C-alpha positions as CSV (number, residue, x, y, z in Angstrom):
1,E,-13.9,59.2,-70.7
2,A,-14.2,56.8,-67.1
3,M,-16.6,54.2,-69.1
4,F,-14.2,53.9,-72.2
5,A,-11.7,53.3,-70.1
6,L,-13.0,50.7,-67.8
7,A,-14.2,49.2,-71.2
8,V,-10.8,48.9,-72.4
9,F,-9.7,47.4,-68.8
10,R,-12.7,44.9,-69.4
11,M,-11.8,44.1,-73.0
12,T,-8.4,43.4,-72.1
13,G,-8.3,41.9,-69.0
14,R,-6.2,44.9,-67.4
15,A,-7.1,45.0,-62.9
16,G,-9.4,42.1,-63.4
17,A,-10.9,39.1,-65.3
18,R,-11.3,39.8,-68.7
19,N,-14.9,40.5,-70.0
20,P,-15.7,41.5,-73.3
21,Q,-19.7,41.5,-72.3
22,D,-19.2,43.9,-69.9
23,A,-16.9,46.4,-72.5
24,A,-19.1,45.8,-74.7
25,K,-22.4,47.7,-72.0
26,L,-19.5,50.1,-71.3
27,F,-18.6,50.9,-74.5
28,E,-22.3,51.4,-75.5
29,A,-23.1,53.7,-73.1
30,A,-20.3,55.8,-73.3
31,A,-20.9,56.0,-77.4
32,K,-24.7,57.5,-76.4
33,L,-23.0,60.1,-74.9
34,G,-21.1,61.0,-77.8
35,H,-17.9,59.0,-77.1
36,A,-15.8,58.9,-80.3
37,L,-13.9,55.8,-79.7
38,A,-16.3,54.0,-77.5
39,A,-18.4,54.3,-80.7
40,Y,-15.8,53.3,-83.0
41,N,-14.8,50.2,-80.7
42,L,-18.8,49.2,-80.8
43,G,-19.0,49.5,-84.4
44,L,-15.8,46.8,-84.7
45,F,-17.7,44.4,-82.4
46,Y,-21.3,45.2,-85.0
47,L,-18.4,44.9,-87.8
48,E,-16.7,41.2,-86.4
49,G,-20.1,39.8,-85.6
50,Q,-19.2,38.0,-82.5
51,M,-20.4,40.1,-78.8
52,F,-23.3,41.0,-81.6
53,P,-24.9,39.6,-84.7
54,Q,-23.2,41.3,-87.2
55,D,-24.6,44.5,-88.6
56,F,-22.9,46.0,-91.3
57,A,-25.4,48.6,-91.3
58,R,-25.5,49.5,-87.3
59,A,-21.4,49.6,-87.8
60,A,-21.4,52.1,-90.4
61,Q,-23.7,54.1,-88.1
62,L,-21.1,53.6,-85.0
63,F,-18.2,54.4,-87.4
64,R,-19.6,57.5,-89.0
65,A,-20.8,59.0,-85.5
66,A,-17.0,58.7,-84.4
67,A,-15.8,60.0,-88.0
68,D,-17.7,63.3,-87.9
69,A,-15.8,63.6,-84.7
70,G,-11.9,63.5,-85.9
71,S,-11.6,59.6,-85.3
72,P,-9.2,58.6,-88.2
73,D,-9.7,54.4,-87.4
74,A,-13.2,55.3,-88.2
75,Q,-12.9,57.5,-90.9
76,Y,-10.7,54.3,-92.5
77,A,-13.1,51.7,-91.3
78,L,-16.1,53.7,-92.7
79,A,-14.5,54.3,-95.9
80,T,-13.7,50.6,-96.5
81,L,-17.8,50.1,-95.8
82,Y,-17.9,52.0,-98.7
83,M,-15.5,51.1,-100.5
84,E,-17.3,47.8,-100.6
85,G,-20.7,48.3,-100.3
86,K,-21.1,46.6,-97.3
87,G,-23.6,48.2,-94.7
88,V,-23.9,51.5,-96.6
89,P,-24.1,52.4,-100.5
90,K,-20.8,51.5,-103.0
91,D,-19.4,55.3,-103.1
92,A,-15.9,55.3,-104.3
93,R,-16.3,59.3,-104.1
94,E,-17.8,59.2,-100.3
95,A,-14.3,56.2,-99.5
96,A,-12.2,58.6,-100.8
97,R,-12.9,61.2,-98.7
98,L,-13.2,60.0,-95.6
99,L,-9.8,58.0,-96.8
100,G,-8.4,61.7,-97.4
101,R,-9.3,63.2,-94.2
102,A,-7.9,59.9,-92.4
103,A,-4.6,60.2,-94.5
104,L,-4.0,63.6,-93.4
105,A,-4.4,62.5,-89.5
106,Q,-1.6,60.2,-91.3
107,H,-3.3,56.8,-90.4
108,I,-1.0,54.5,-92.4
109,D,-3.6,51.8,-93.8
110,A,-5.9,55.1,-95.1
111,E,-2.6,57.0,-96.3
112,V,-2.2,53.9,-98.5
113,E,-5.4,53.6,-99.7
114,Y,-5.7,57.1,-100.6
115,A,-2.8,57.1,-102.2
116,I,-4.2,54.0,-104.3
117,A,-7.3,55.9,-104.9
118,L,-5.3,59.1,-106.1
119,F,-2.7,57.5,-108.5
120,N,-5.9,55.3,-110.0
121,G,-8.5,58.4,-110.0
122,T,-10.9,55.8,-108.0
123,G,-13.4,58.3,-106.5
124,V,-11.3,61.3,-106.5
125,P,-9.3,63.7,-109.6
126,K,-6.5,61.1,-111.1
127,N,-2.8,62.5,-109.6
128,E,-0.3,60.0,-109.8
129,A,2.4,62.6,-108.2
130,A,0.3,63.0,-105.2
131,A,0.4,59.8,-104.0
132,G,3.8,59.5,-104.0
133,P,4.3,61.5,-100.1
134,Y,1.5,59.7,-98.8
135,L,3.3,56.1,-99.9
136,R,6.7,57.7,-99.0
137,R,5.6,58.5,-95.8
138,A,3.5,54.8,-95.5
139,A,6.7,53.4,-96.6
140,Q,9.0,54.6,-94.4
141,F,6.5,53.0,-91.4
142,G,7.3,49.7,-92.9
143,N,4.3,49.4,-94.7
144,P,4.8,46.6,-97.5
145,V,2.1,47.8,-99.6
146,A,3.5,50.7,-100.0
147,Q,6.7,50.4,-100.3
148,S,5.7,48.5,-102.9
149,R,4.2,50.9,-104.6
150,L,6.3,53.2,-104.5
151,A,9.0,51.3,-106.0
152,F,6.8,50.5,-108.8
153,M,6.7,54.5,-108.9
154,Y,10.0,54.5,-108.8
155,A,10.4,51.6,-111.6
156,T,8.1,53.0,-114.4
157,G,8.3,57.4,-113.2
158,R,4.9,57.7,-113.0
159,G,4.4,60.3,-110.2
160,L,7.9,60.2,-109.0
161,P,11.4,60.5,-110.8
162,A,12.7,57.3,-112.3
163,N,14.7,56.0,-110.1
164,A,16.0,52.2,-110.8
165,A,18.3,51.9,-107.6
166,Q,15.0,53.3,-105.3
167,A,12.4,50.9,-107.3
168,A,14.9,47.9,-106.0
169,K,15.6,48.8,-103.2
170,W,11.8,49.7,-101.8
171,H,11.0,46.7,-104.2
172,M,13.3,44.3,-101.6
173,I,12.3,45.3,-98.8
174,A,8.8,45.5,-99.7
175,K,9.7,41.4,-100.6
176,A,11.1,40.8,-97.0
177,G,8.1,42.2,-96.0
178,G,5.5,39.6,-97.2
179,T,4.6,41.6,-100.8
180,S,5.9,41.1,-104.0
181,D,5.2,41.9,-107.6
182,P,6.3,40.2,-111.0
183,F,6.5,43.1,-112.8
184,L,9.4,44.5,-110.1
185,E,10.8,41.2,-110.1
186,D,11.3,41.2,-113.3
187,F,12.4,44.9,-113.5
188,V,15.4,44.1,-110.6
189,R,16.2,41.2,-112.6
190,R,16.6,43.1,-115.5
191,M,18.6,46.2,-114.4
192,K,22.1,47.3,-114.0
193,P,24.6,45.5,-111.7
194,E,26.1,48.2,-110.5
195,D,22.5,49.8,-109.9
196,R,21.3,46.7,-107.8
197,T,24.6,46.6,-105.8
198,S,23.6,50.1,-104.8
199,A,20.3,48.6,-103.9
200,E,21.2,46.2,-102.1
201,E,23.2,47.8,-100.1
202,A,20.3,50.6,-99.2
203,A,18.4,47.8,-98.3
204,K,20.2,46.2,-95.7
205,P,19.6,47.8,-92.8
206,W,15.7,47.5,-93.4
207,L,16.1,43.7,-94.0
208,A,18.4,43.3,-90.7
209,L,15.5,44.9,-88.9
210,I,12.3,42.6,-90.5
211,A,14.7,39.7,-90.0
212,K,14.8,40.4,-86.8
213,A,10.8,41.4,-85.8
214,R,10.3,38.2,-86.7
215,P,9.5,35.0,-84.3
């Protein structure tokens, strides 16, 4: 724990000069003793290829150690490697399994990816209805991709009861966050004026927060 804490200090420059080289050594020492977050952070170094030569296989090995110890960040990172076939064989089922574990721990990005896997039946039995709760939670936490996907579900009635006002609301919020969709754009343009007005009113608090957060 002390090695990991000191490594974080060295990485961030707290209580002294920033020293990524020392941080890497400390992460490695802590990882060898079974510290999950140290293994995850060391894996990021190999993934990025800055402190060490880029090595996806080594990154996957470190992520797996941290994932097995229960780190949602590592579970998500390893899942992305399985999705892309980097450092490990491409395996949609293993990716979905890891995403599911991280999603249960409320890892936002994993919730989005796992929901998409459920909706499409990628590596896991297709279950559009099961995708809804994951997307709704991630949307509430401000993830624009989740907001856009949730809007699509409300617009089409797939996995959730059709709700034009909710679809438009989430689409407006996602668009303000930088994610748009031509289908949803057309959907909002064609909807009843009263539903569009209702959606605009519901989206206002979100849009104000997004505008406030911008530099």
